[in-house]
N, C-alpha and C positions, 0 to 999 in steps of 0.2 A: 329498521326498528331499533329502539333504544336497548342498550345493554345496561340493565339496572344492577344496583349493588345489593339487592335484597338478600342474595345467598351468602354474601361475604361480610355483611354487617353483623352486629351483635345479635344474639338470639332475641326474638321478638316476643311480646306478650300483650294481651289486651289490657286496657286500663283497669286497674283494680280499685277496690274500695278505698276511700280516703282514711288516713290514720290521723289521730288527734294532733300529732306533731307536724303534720304536713301542711305547709302553706306554700303557695306559688304566686310569684309576681311576674306578670308579663311586662317587660320593660321594652317599649317599642319606640319607633320614630324614624325620621329620615336619616339617611347616611350622613355622617359628618356632624351629628349633634352631640357626640360625646357619651353615647350609651354605655360603652365598655367601661369608661372611667367611673361613671355613676354606679354601674352594677358592682364593680369591685368595692367601692366605698360602702354600699349597702350590705354586701355579703360579708365584709370584714366586721362591720358594726354588729351583726347578729349571728356570726358564725355560720353563715349560709354558703350555698354553692351556686355556681353559674352554669346554666345549660345554654348552649349555642342554638339560635334559631335563625342563623344567616345561611342561606342556601349555598353560598360559595365557600364559607369557612368550614363546611363539612369535609372539603376535599384536601388531601395531601398535595403539597407542591404548589398550592395557590396561597402563598403567605403574604407577599408584599401587596399585590393588587386587591386582596380582600380585606386589608387592614386587620389581619388576624392578630389577636393578642400574642405578644412574644412569650417565649418560655419564662422569662423573668416576671412578666405580668401575670402569667397563669400560676406562678408559684405563690402569689399573694393570697390566693384562696382556691378551693377546688373548682376546676373547670371541666365540663363534660361536653361530649358531642362535637369535638373538634378533630380534624385530621383522621377521619374514618374511612375515606374512600380513595382508592388509587386510580389514576387514569389507566385505561379509557372508560372506566365504569361511570355510570350516571345514576344519581339517586332521584327517585320520584318523591312527591309529597307523601305518598303511601309508605315508602321506606322510612321517611323521617318520622311519620306518625307512629309507626311500630317501634322504632328504636327509642324514641323519646319515652314512651310509656314503659318499655322494658327497663330503661335506665331509672325512671322514677320508682318503679317497683323495687329496684335494687337499693336505692339510696333514701327512700322516703322516711326511714326511721333514723337516718344518720344526721340530717340537717333540719333545723327548725324552719328554714325558708329556702326555697330554690328559686333563683331569679333567671327567667328565660329571656334572653337578650337577642334582639335582631330587628331587621327591617323587612323580612319576607312575610308579607301579609297573609299569603296562602297558608304558610306554615302555622301561624297563630290561629287562623280560622279553622284549620283542620284539627288542631289540638282541642280547641274549645267546643266546636260544634260537630266534630266528626268529619270523616271523609265524604266527598261528594257522593251522592247516590247515583253513580253512573255505572253502566255495565262494563264488563271486561271487553277488551278489544275483540272485534269480530275479524279474525284473521283472513277469512275468505273475502270479506268486503274490503279490508284494507289492501289486500293483494291487488284487487281490481283497481282501487284508487291509485296505488303506486304504479300499476301498469299504464294507466292513463298519463300519469306524470312523466314516466319514461318516454311516452309517445308525444311529449310536448304539450300536454293538455292541462298543465297546472293553472294557467289563466282561466280556462273554462271551469275547472273545479272551484276556483276562488269565486267566480261569478255565481256558481251554484250556491256557495256558502252565503254570498251577498243576498241572494234571494230568500234563503231559508232563515238566516240569522244575521241581519246587518251589523249589529254591534260586535259580534264575534269576527265578522269579516273585516271590520275596521281595525281590530286589534291584531289580527293574524296576517302577516305579510304573505304575499303569493309565493315567495321562495321558502317560507318556513313550512316545509313539506310535512314534517312530523305533526305539528299542531293543526295544520290544514286537514290532513287525513283523519286525525283523531276527532276533530270537531264534526266532520261529516259523518264519521262512523257513529258517534254518539247520537247525532240527530236522526240518522236513519234507524238506529237500534231502538231509540226511545220514543220517537215521534215528537220530541220536544226540542226547541232551540236550546243550545248550550247556555245562552244568556238567561233563559227562564229557569233552567235547572239551578244555576248559580244564585239567582235572585231568591228562589224559594228556599234554598239552603241557608242563605244569609239571614232569612227571617225566622229560621227555626231556633229553638231554645238551646241553652248550653248543655253539653253532654260531659263537661269536664268533671273529673272525679275528685278534685282537690279544691279547698277554699282558694279563691282567686281574687287578686287585686291587679288592675291594669293601669299602668303608668306610661305616659308618653312624654318625650322631650321635644321641645320646639324652640329653636333659636329665631332671632329676627332674620329677615332675608339678608341683610347686610352681614350679619355674623355668620350665617350659613355659607354664603358665597366666599367669605374670607377663609373660613375653616376648610372648605373644599379645595380652594386654591392652594392653601398651605399643605394640606394632606397630599394633594396630587404632586406637588413639588417634592415632598418627602418620599413618596413612592418611587418617583423617577430616580432620585438620588440613591435610594436603597437598592435599586437594581430591578425595577419592574420589567424593563425590556429584556434583561438577562433571564428573568424567570420565564417569560413567554418564549424567548428564543430557545431556551433549553428544552421546553416541551415540544416546540416545533421540530427541533433537530431529532427528536426521538419518534417523530411521526404522529404527534397528537394535535396537529393544527386544526383538525376537525372536531376535537373534543368539545362537547356542548358547553361546559362551563367557560370556555374561552370566548364565548359569544356574549358574556356579561360585560357590563360597562367597565372600561379601563383596559381589560384584556382584549376586547374586540378592537379598540382603537390601536393598541400596540401591534396586533396582528396586521392591521392595515398599514401601519407605519413600516413594519419590516418588509411587507410585500412590496411597498413602493420604493424601498431602498435599492435592492438589487437581488437577483436570484441567488440563492445560496449564501445569504449574508452571514458572515462569520466563518465561512468555510474557505480557508486560505490554502491555495494550491502550493504555496512556497513553504508551508508548515509553520509559519510564524503565528504568534498569538494575536488575535484581533479581539481584544477584551470587550470592545463595544459592538462587535458583530457588524461592522460597517467599513470593511476594508475598501480602499480605492474610492472613497467618497470624500469630497472636499470638506474640510472641517467646518468652514463657515456654513456650507449647505446643511451639514448635519445639525449644527446648532439652530439654524432656522427651522429645520424640520422638527427638532425636539420642542421648540417653542410652540409650533403649530400643534404638535401632538398634545402638549400640556393644555392648550386652549380647548382642543377638541374633547379631551377627557373631562375637563371642568364643565364644559357645556352639557355633555351627556349626563354627567353626575348630577348636575342641577336639575335636569329633566327627571331623572330617576327620583331625586329627593322630593320633587313636587308630586309625583305619582304616589310615592310612599305616604306622604303627608295626607293626600286626598283619601287614600285607602283607610287610614286609621281614623280620620275625622268622621267617618261614617259610623263609628262605634261610639255611641253616646255614654257608655259606661267607663270610658277611658278618662283618667284624670291627667290633665296636661300641666307641665311645669317647664320653666326655663331651666337649662342645665345647671345654672348657678344656684337654683333654689333647693339646694341639698337639704337644708334644715327643714323646710316645709315637707319635702319628700320623707325625711326621717320621721317627722311627726305622724304623717299618714301611715307609714309602715308600722310604727309603734302601736297605733290603734288597731291596725289590721292583725297584728300578732298577739294581741291580748287574749 
């Protein structure tokens, strides 16, 4: 079962009534499109604040691989909802929903506009339309599902999901036991496929308590690929592998956020190197965590790692873009069209 951060995060509150000064902009789009830079530009222009809506940037110690704004960048304007959760805790979308509205209640009189930035579609959907209408976990039912998994019956459970909800089965890997069990739990508890529940929820109206403008950034495919390659190179130079290895050395290799793109590939890279990478019996410092591995081999491995991260990041970007394109209320801009965005925001803030 997940260990959530609900009890250690900030005090929660239900969404309150909007105030006259409160305006919110959702700034969304695929990873690598420059959302953080645009958000800072808009926030500085109107004395606004930025709220994070990236599911990985919520966590402490996941700085490099999440492309989290640096302390210097965050000093340019107020930033909220970063670095809230320590390993091994895990935040759910429900945790994020509660903490976001608690923060909004706290700051809604302080800033004329709050820019919510990220690429996690589920987060934005939860903010605008509320949380999914799904029941709490049925612990007894889940225990039975986990008992069957321990007995080697995960493939059979996945086949059951395939029969009950084919789209969910296509999204959930047979080894993703948490999501597999939760999907079956929901289906058996509600009598409805998870896919139908999600579809009905997406068709519902907005429950958002503040005036809302939705902006998305979209680069050309060539620009996006170039940006992602450059960003991946920069992450590796800044110590992405060290970031991952430090967590692994403390026993957090199974921490769920490390299954996100970039971190997952680094975990695989370290596992392929050698057992106990970076643990030198002679006491010498192995700053790269790869003692006794031929330098040329390491360089070749790093090149392959870079390609793997780029490939998976491009896949993620495509999924993110597809998600946001379903929302017909979103206004799309090229990242360089900052003047056009400013004109739209000016009208919104009148």
